Residue, then its C-alpha position, 0 to 999 in steps of 0.5 A: m500500500t502507498r505510504l502517506n506523507q510522513t511529516i508529523t513530529r512528536w511535538q506536533g503529534m502532541g499538539l494534534i491530540a491535545t487540540t482534538l480533545l480540547g475542542t469545543g468543550v475547553f472553556i465550556v464543559p468545566q462550567l457545566t460540570i460545576a453545575q452538576a457536581g458543585d465543589k466536587a467537580i475537580w474530582a470528576w475530572l481527576i477520576l476521568l483523567l486517571s481512567i483515560l490514561p490507561l486507555a490512551y496508552v493501549f491505543a498508543e501501543l496499538g498504533r505503534k506496533f500495528t501502524h495503519a491508516a485504518g486505526p481501530a478498524y485495523f486492530v479489530s480486523k487483525a484480532f477478530g477477522v475482516t468483517a469485525g474490522r469493517v464494522v468498526g471502521l464503518v461505525f466510525l465513518f457514519a458516526v463522525p459526520p453528524g458529530a462534526a456538524a454538532a461540534l461546529i454548532m457548539t463551537f460557534e457558541f464562542f462567538n457570543p462573547l464577541v458578536t451576536l449572530s442570527p441563526r441564519e448568519a451562524f449557519c452560513g458561517e458554519l458552512l464557510v468553515f467546512g469549506l475552509l477546512f477542506f482547503i487546509n487539509r488538502r495541503g497535508l498535516q504539516l502546517s496544520g500540526k504546527l498551528q494546532l501545537g501552537l494553539a494548545l500551547a496558547i491555551l495552556a499559557v492563558v490557563g497557566i497565567m490565570l492560575i498563577t494570578l489566582l494564587i497570587t491574588s487569592p480572590e474569593t470563589a463564588p458559592v457553589k453547591a456541595g457535591t455528592s458521589s452521584d453528582i460526581l458520576s453525573a459530571i463524569g458522564l458529561a465530561i466524557w465528551c471532552f475525551l472522546g477522540v483518543e482513537a483519532i491519532t491512531h489513524l495518523a500513525t503512518e504520518f509520523k516521522d518516527v512512529k516507534r519512538d514518538f507515537i506513545p509519548a505524543t499520545v500520552g503526553g497530549i492526554t495528560l496536557v488536556g487533563i491538566i488544562f481541564i482541571g485548571c479551567t474547572y478550578l478557575s470557573l469556580l470564580a464565576p460559575q453562574d456567568n454566561l461563560a464562566m471562564v470569561g467571568a474568571f478572566k475579568v476577575l483576575l486580569g480585566d475585561g479582555g477575556r471575552w476576546i481571548i477566551g472567545a477566540l481561543g475557544l472558537i479556534s480550538g473547536i475548529a481544530t477539533i473538527n479539522i483532525y477528525f476530517a483528516s482521520l476520516s479521509r485516511l480511513a476511507w482511503s484505506f478502505s478504498n485500497e482494500g476494496i471495501l469502499p469505491a475505488q474513486l476514493k483512492p487517489l492522492n493529490q500532489h501533497q499525498v492527501p486523499a482529497v476525494a475522500l476528504l471532500m466526500f465526508i466534508l460534504i456529508s457533514a455539511a448535509m447534516l448541518i443543513l438538515s439540522y438547520l432546516a429541521e431544528l434537530d436537537f444536536p446535543a442529544l445527537a452528540h451523545w449518540v455519537n459518543g456512544a459509537f466511540i465508546l463501542i469503538y474503544t471497547t472493541s479496540l481494547l478487546a483486540a488489544w487483549k489478543l494482539l499485545s503482550r501480557r504485560h499490557r493486560p493490566a492497562i487493558a483491563i483498566g481501560l475496559c472498566a473505564c468503558g464500562l463506566f462510560v456506558y453506564c453514564l451514557g445509558d440509552a444513548m448507547l442504543y444508537a451505537l448498538g443499532l448502527a453496528l447491528f445494521i452495518t453487520l447485517v449489511l456486510l453479512g448480506q453482501q458476503w452471502w450474496k457473493r457466495k450465492r452468485p452463479i459461477p459463469p460458464v467455462e467458456n466465459r471465464a477467459a474473457r473475465p479472468n478476474l472472476p474467482v474460480n472454485 
């Protein structure tokens, strides 16, 4: 198979995974977890981070040892067969476009501190962003990786400056409710959104300059960086938990009125960066499936930058169609986003089960912890898992039906086989 362009360094990879997970929730979800768990919200983030790290390590080890653009679909295929791998890959393909549309709608909430947009103006701006992401991605990930690393460092710098100022000035925090154990679980269920994306970096393993050396440090380092940022943002949001955007209120308390521009701009760019990395992952998975004959051959071509531009365009158009549908039908995209989360938990669980077979015994404690974390996530998502299970069942039935149809197709007469040499001969 043709190798994709290998340009990603360890630090760029860390930036890619960090901005993937920071995404639309970096300055919003901490405030929502405070509403759920009150003064125990930080514990929810700490428990979640400790649960995610073993899962991230397993994904990094899989990506390092079984480097392939198909990511989790390839791991599951090696462990449980081609059909199982195709199911996982197609679940990812069909889950991300509506999730990307929902994420972009959430991202445009960061315009609120900057400028007031009508629903129609926001909708047109969202479509424009999809077009912009196509032109960014079609040139490859080297430029994108550098920009996203810079973005992650900028967010970390802003949060760090705010935390240092908080320690120096020691302003009073606003009163919040006392959280309970059940409140912590509810907050974890809400915060899961911010860590869904661990698997995305595995699709890009083939584009690391030195995947054996850099892939695990980039993944685990990026996850740890994200956890620290979210814990810090939660602590800061306690200064103004009831504000329209608590981080803007916290910035105002600590540093002045410039927060609406800094927080708003960073949140907006970070959300767009998240969608950017998912389109990159989708296009590479579709390219891999096309090379294997699962998807149409029209998705195979690479452009002059060694990027599968046709596959990239196709999934951006599908996501744009979902965005148009949501605008016309006024769909409840927060609920849809939870269904998408369920699809990712299903992918994580099957990938961990594959890791149990593929990796050595010394990795099994981390795999077991990761499976327990997935069980916790399933409990938190509840009925939202039905979408993922239904999607996986439908895809499985379609694939099995295709295989049955191929076996039942009549074999052409002997005299016709010379004219059709590619047909299988039993």
